[in-house]
MDTraj code that builds the backbone (N, CA, C; nanometers):
import mdtraj as md
import numpy as np

residues = "MET THR ASP ASP ARG ILE ALA GLY THR ALA ARG ASN PHE GLY GLY LYS VAL GLN GLU GLY PHE GLY ALA LEU THR GLY ASP LYS LYS THR GLU ALA GLN GLY LYS VAL ASN GLN ALA VAL GLY SER ALA GLN ASP LEU TYR GLY GLN ALA VAL ASP ALA ALA SER ASP ALA ALA GLU VAL VAL LYS GLN THR ALA LYS ASP ALA ASP ASP TYR VAL ARG SER PHE ILE GLU GLU ARG PRO TYR THR THR ALA ILE GLY ALA LEU ALA LEU GLY TRP VAL ILE GLY HIS MET GLY ARG ALA ARG TYR".split()
xyz = np.array([
    [13.6614, 8.9239, 9.1265],
    [13.8040, 8.9103, 9.1524],
    [13.8757, 8.8992, 9.0184],
    [13.9752, 8.9833, 8.9999],
    [14.0477, 8.9849, 8.8731],
    [14.1550, 8.8774, 8.8694],
    [14.2019, 8.8520, 8.7487],
    [14.3097, 8.7546, 8.7306],
    [14.4379, 8.8014, 8.7988],
    [14.4566, 8.9329, 8.8064],
    [14.5768, 8.9863, 8.8715],
    [14.5798, 8.9497, 9.0201],
    [14.4640, 8.9536, 9.0839],
    [14.4606, 8.9185, 9.2268],
    [14.4937, 8.7708, 9.2459],
    [14.4390, 8.6863, 9.1616],
    [14.4643, 8.5425, 9.1732],
    [14.6113, 8.5123, 9.1454],
    [14.6623, 8.5696, 9.0352],
    [14.8026, 8.5452, 8.9992],
    [14.8969, 8.6029, 9.1045],
    [14.8637, 8.7203, 9.1576],
    [14.9480, 8.7818, 9.2601],
    [14.9526, 8.6997, 9.3875],
    [14.8360, 8.6491, 9.4280],
    [14.8316, 8.5654, 9.5481],
    [14.9106, 8.4370, 9.5272],
    [14.8962, 8.3772, 9.4084],
    [14.9696, 8.2534, 9.3782],
    [15.1201, 8.2792, 9.3758],
    [15.1599, 8.3919, 9.3164],
    [15.3032, 8.4219, 9.3096],
    [15.3597, 8.4502, 9.4483],
    [15.2810, 8.5182, 9.5307],
    [15.3217, 8.5463, 9.6678],
    [15.3409, 8.4152, 9.7444],
    [15.2442, 8.3255, 9.7308],
    [15.2542, 8.1953, 9.7978],
    [15.3751, 8.1163, 9.7464],
    [15.3938, 8.1161, 9.6137],
    [15.5099, 8.0473, 9.5554],
    [15.6402, 8.1060, 9.6053],
    [15.6433, 8.2385, 9.6219],
    [15.7631, 8.3037, 9.6748],
    [15.7923, 8.2633, 9.8179],
    [15.6862, 8.2447, 9.8976],
    [15.7061, 8.1989, 10.0361],
    [15.7632, 8.0583, 10.0387],
    [15.7107, 7.9742, 9.9513],
    [15.7622, 7.8362, 9.9434],
    [15.9078, 7.8385, 9.8987],
    [15.9370, 7.9215, 9.7959],
    [16.0731, 7.9300, 9.7451],
    [16.1677, 7.9846, 9.8518],
    [16.1242, 8.0846, 9.9259],
    [16.2066, 8.1402, 10.0333],
    [16.2314, 8.0352, 10.1409],
    [16.1284, 7.9620, 10.1775],
    [16.1436, 7.8571, 10.2782],
    [16.2375, 7.7476, 10.2319],
    [16.2263, 7.7100, 10.1037],
    [16.3146, 7.6069, 10.0496],
    [16.4593, 7.6559, 10.0497],
    [16.4785, 7.7833, 10.0114],
    [16.6138, 7.8400, 10.0115],
    [16.6719, 7.8469, 10.1517],
    [16.5886, 7.8817, 10.2503],
    [16.6351, 7.8884, 10.3879],
    [16.6680, 7.7488, 10.4402],
    [16.5858, 7.6506, 10.4012],
    [16.6068, 7.5131, 10.4462],
    [16.7358, 7.4544, 10.3900],
    [16.7636, 7.4819, 10.2624],
    [16.8829, 7.4257, 10.1985],
    [17.0056, 7.5142, 10.2161],
    [16.9848, 7.6379, 10.2666],
    [17.0975, 7.7280, 10.2846],
    [17.1347, 7.8014, 10.1570],
    [17.0486, 7.7976, 10.0554],
    [17.0747, 7.8641, 9.9280],
    [17.0216, 8.0078, 9.9364],
    [17.1113, 8.1019, 9.9537],
    [17.0725, 8.2415, 9.9706],
    [17.0097, 8.2996, 9.8432],
    [17.0553, 8.2530, 9.7268],
    [17.0021, 8.3038, 9.6009],
    [16.8545, 8.2645, 9.5858],
    [16.8216, 8.1402, 9.6139],
    [16.6828, 8.0938, 9.6054],
    [16.5973, 8.1656, 9.7096],
    [16.6527, 8.1852, 9.8264],
    [16.5805, 8.2558, 9.9320],
    [16.5505, 8.4003, 9.8898],
    [16.6496, 8.4676, 9.8292],
    [16.6310, 8.6057, 9.7829],
    [16.5294, 8.6115, 9.6687],
    [16.5344, 8.5140, 9.5770],
    [16.4377, 8.5102, 9.4672],
    [16.2958, 8.4901, 9.5215],
    [16.2845, 8.4124, 9.6262],
    [16.1543, 8.3920, 9.6892],
    [16.0987, 8.5216, 9.7471],
    [16.1860, 8.6001, 9.8093],
    [16.1430, 8.7293, 9.8641],
    [16.1021, 8.8251, 9.7528],
    [16.1756, 8.8229, 9.6422],
    [16.1407, 8.9077, 9.5276],
    [16.0052, 8.8652, 9.4716],
    [15.9837, 8.7350, 9.4577],
    [15.8553, 8.6855, 9.4065],
    [15.7396, 8.7225, 9.4998],
    [15.7659, 8.7224, 9.6298],
    [15.6617, 8.7648, 9.7247],
    [15.6264, 8.9118, 9.7047],
    [15.7293, 8.9945, 9.6866],
    [15.7051, 9.1378, 9.6670],
    [15.6296, 9.1635, 9.5363],
    [15.6698, 9.0953, 9.4306],
    [15.6016, 9.1115, 9.3014],
    [15.4578, 9.0609, 9.3115],
    [15.4383, 8.9494, 9.3780],
    [15.3039, 8.8950, 9.3955],
    [15.2151, 8.9880, 9.4762],
    [15.2702, 9.0475, 9.5803],
    [15.1936, 9.1426, 9.6611],
    [15.1557, 9.2652, 9.5790],
    [15.2492, 9.3151, 9.4995],
    [15.2205, 9.4305, 9.4146],
    [15.1129, 9.3973, 9.3115],
    [15.1199, 9.2800, 9.2536],
    [15.0206, 9.2381, 9.1546],
    [14.8830, 9.2228, 9.2204],
    [14.8815, 9.1698, 9.3414],
    [14.7553, 9.1568, 9.4142],
    [14.6968, 9.2943, 9.4464],
    [14.7793, 9.3882, 9.4881],
    [14.7325, 9.5242, 9.5164],
    [14.6780, 9.5912, 9.3904],
    [14.7436, 9.5690, 9.2769],
    [14.6946, 9.6226, 9.1496],
    [14.5570, 9.5638, 9.1193],
    [14.5408, 9.4351, 9.1392],
    [14.4109, 9.3718, 9.1168],
    [14.3036, 9.4278, 9.2086],
    [14.3397, 9.4562, 9.3328],
    [14.2436, 9.5164, 9.4267],
    [14.2027, 9.6551, 9.3793],
    [14.2980, 9.7316, 9.3275],
    [14.2668, 9.8656, 9.2765],
    [14.1742, 9.8571, 9.1557],
    [14.1984, 9.7611, 9.0680],
    [14.1116, 9.7420, 8.9517],
    [13.9713, 9.7043, 8.9968],
    [13.9612, 9.6159, 9.0942],
    [13.8298, 9.5771, 9.1469],
    [13.7571, 9.6972, 9.2079],
    [13.8293, 9.7782, 9.2840],
    [13.7673, 9.8949, 9.3466],
    [13.7201, 9.9951, 9.2420],
    [13.7999, 10.0163, 9.1385],
    [13.7603, 10.1087, 9.0318],
    [13.6389, 10.0552, 8.9567],
    [13.6368, 9.9262, 8.9347],
    [13.5223, 9.8647, 8.8667],
    [13.3953, 9.8788, 8.9503],
    [13.4081, 9.8576, 9.0812],
    [13.2925, 9.8729, 9.1699],
    [13.2434, 10.0180, 9.1717],
    [13.3363, 10.1128, 9.1747],
    [13.2985, 10.2541, 9.1753],
    [13.2293, 10.2922, 9.0451],
    [13.2793, 10.2413, 8.9334],
    [13.2163, 10.2696, 8.8046],
    [13.0755, 10.2116, 8.7990],
    [13.0565, 10.0969, 8.8573],
    [12.9230, 10.0350, 8.8603],
    [12.8264, 10.1180, 8.9448],
    [12.8736, 10.1722, 9.0559],
    [12.7896, 10.2572, 9.1405],
    [12.7495, 10.3836, 9.0647],
    [12.8441, 10.4460, 8.9951],
    [12.8140, 10.5665, 8.9171],
    [12.7139, 10.5341, 8.8072],
    [12.7338, 10.4223, 8.7412],
    [12.6430, 10.3810, 8.6340],
    [12.5018, 10.3590, 8.6880],
    [12.4894, 10.2939, 8.8006],
    [12.3585, 10.2682, 8.8597],
    [12.2918, 10.3979, 8.9056],
    [12.3708, 10.4902, 8.9624],
    [12.3171, 10.6185, 9.0061],
    [12.2654, 10.6992, 8.8869],
    [12.3400, 10.6981, 8.7766],
    [12.2952, 10.7685, 8.6567],
    [12.1669, 10.7069, 8.6018],
    [12.1574, 10.5747, 8.6066],
    [12.0360, 10.5070, 8.5592],
    [11.9179, 10.5431, 8.6486],
    [11.9386, 10.5474, 8.7789],
    [11.8311, 10.5848, 8.8712],
    [11.7848, 10.7284, 8.8469],
    [11.8803, 10.8199, 8.8242],
    [11.8454, 10.9588, 8.7962],
    [11.7677, 10.9697, 8.6654],
    [11.8107, 10.8954, 8.5649],
    [11.7403, 10.8950, 8.4365],
    [11.5974, 10.8441, 8.4533],
    [11.5815, 10.7378, 8.5288],
    [11.4476, 10.6830, 8.5539],
    [11.3596, 10.7839, 8.6268],
    [11.4154, 10.8564, 8.7236],
    [11.3385, 10.9545, 8.7990],
    [11.2932, 11.0691, 8.7085],
    [11.3868, 11.1233, 8.6297],
    [11.3533, 11.2346, 8.5406],
    [11.2496, 11.1909, 8.4378],
    [11.2680, 11.0726, 8.3816],
    [11.1740, 11.0213, 8.2822],
    [11.0340, 11.0065, 8.3423],
    [11.0256, 10.9496, 8.4607],
    [10.8936, 10.9307, 8.5224],
    [10.8314, 11.0650, 8.5595],
    [10.9123, 11.1620, 8.6043],
    [10.8604, 11.2947, 8.6373],
    [10.8010, 11.3612, 8.5137],
    [10.8724, 11.3543, 8.4024],
    [10.8239, 11.4154, 8.2786],
    [10.6968, 11.3456, 8.2301],
    [10.6926, 11.2134, 8.2386],
    [10.5750, 11.1396, 8.1928],
    [10.4541, 11.1651, 8.2821],
    [10.4750, 11.1780, 8.4129],
    [10.3637, 11.1972, 8.5059],
    [10.3179, 11.3427, 8.5136],
    [10.4056, 11.4384, 8.4862],
    [10.3723, 11.5800, 8.4995],
    [10.4185, 11.6578, 8.3757],
    [10.3586, 11.6341, 8.2593],
    [10.4075, 11.7008, 8.1378],
    [10.3852, 11.8527, 8.1401],
    [10.2748, 11.8989, 8.1960],
    [10.2488, 12.0429, 8.1977],
    [10.3439, 12.1147, 8.2936],
    [10.3682, 12.0557, 8.4069],
    [10.4627, 12.1146, 8.5022],
    [10.6022, 12.1221, 8.4395],
    [10.6385, 12.0190, 8.3667],
    [10.7691, 12.0166, 8.3010],
    [10.7773, 12.1252, 8.1946],
    [10.6708, 12.1415, 8.1158],
    [10.6708, 12.2436, 8.0110],
    [10.6808, 12.3833, 8.0714],
    [10.6057, 12.4110, 8.1775],
    [10.6104, 12.5421, 8.2428],
    [10.7498, 12.5670, 8.3012],
    [10.8074, 12.4644, 8.3629],
    [10.9426, 12.4773, 8.4177],
    [11.0450, 12.5051, 8.3089],
    [11.0312, 12.4392, 8.1941],
    [11.1245, 12.4611, 8.0837],
    [11.1092, 12.6027, 8.0281],
    [10.9855, 12.6488, 8.0156],
    [10.9628, 12.7858, 7.9680],
    [11.0217, 12.8889, 8.0654],
    [11.0015, 12.8668, 8.1949],
    [11.0555, 12.9591, 8.2947],
    [11.2085, 12.9601, 8.2912],
    [11.2678, 12.8461, 8.2773],
    [11.4141, 12.8383, 8.2698],
    [11.4646, 12.9094, 8.1447],
    [11.3961, 12.8907, 8.0320],
    [11.4340, 12.9598, 7.9090],
    [11.4219, 13.1102, 7.9220],
    [11.3166, 13.1566, 7.9898],
    [11.2970, 13.2996, 8.0105],
    [11.4103, 13.3575, 8.0955],
    [11.4461, 13.2861, 8.2033],
    [11.5543, 13.3326, 8.2911],
    [11.6859, 13.3376, 8.2152],
    [11.7165, 13.2358, 8.1398],
    [11.8423, 13.2337, 8.0633],
    [11.8424, 13.3458, 7.9595],
    [11.7279, 13.3676, 7.8953],
    [11.7188, 13.4743, 7.7959],
    [11.7408, 13.6115, 7.8550],
    [11.6940, 13.6330, 7.9757],
    [11.7102, 13.7634, 8.0383],
    [11.8474, 13.7819, 8.1040],
    [11.9185, 13.6769, 8.1241],
    [12.0516, 13.6888, 8.1841],
    [12.1497, 13.7552, 8.0880],
    [12.1296, 13.7363, 7.9580],
    [12.2219, 13.7902, 7.8602],
    [12.1920, 13.9324, 7.8167],
    [12.0801, 13.9867, 7.8603],
    [12.0434, 14.1214, 7.8188],
    [12.1209, 14.2251, 7.8983],
    [12.1596, 14.3297, 7.8307],
    [12.2292, 14.4404, 7.8973],
    [12.1254, 14.5335, 7.9580],
    [12.1532, 14.5845, 8.0739],
    [12.0608, 14.6756, 8.1421],
    [12.1202, 14.8170, 8.1357],
    [12.0446, 14.9073, 8.0804],
    [12.0922, 15.0458, 8.0669],
    [12.0183, 15.1355, 8.1586],
])
top = md.Topology()
chain = top.add_chain()
for i, resn in enumerate(residues, 1):
    res = top.add_residue(resn, chain, resSeq=i)
    for name in ("N", "CA", "C"):
        top.add_atom(name, md.element.get_by_symbol(name[0]), res)
traj = md.Trajectory(xyz[None], top)
């Protein structure tokens, strides 16, 4: 949970209290400021949620890349001859792709 989510929730709650106090005392300015603080707090909380979601997505991508790296590394270590033959075949195919056919 980011600081933005905590601060946004606190500001939203403070805005509700301020709005309630303004409504109780009949002070329209305080009531309006409370509504503004609620809106700003909600926006800040939503921004924090977006940051959290992006961070989680980046962690998933990072873990997936690490898993793929581990798989490729273990494949090469367990089957070095198969890997060498595959690399040679791929090089041969790439080399022949650029040749002109007359």
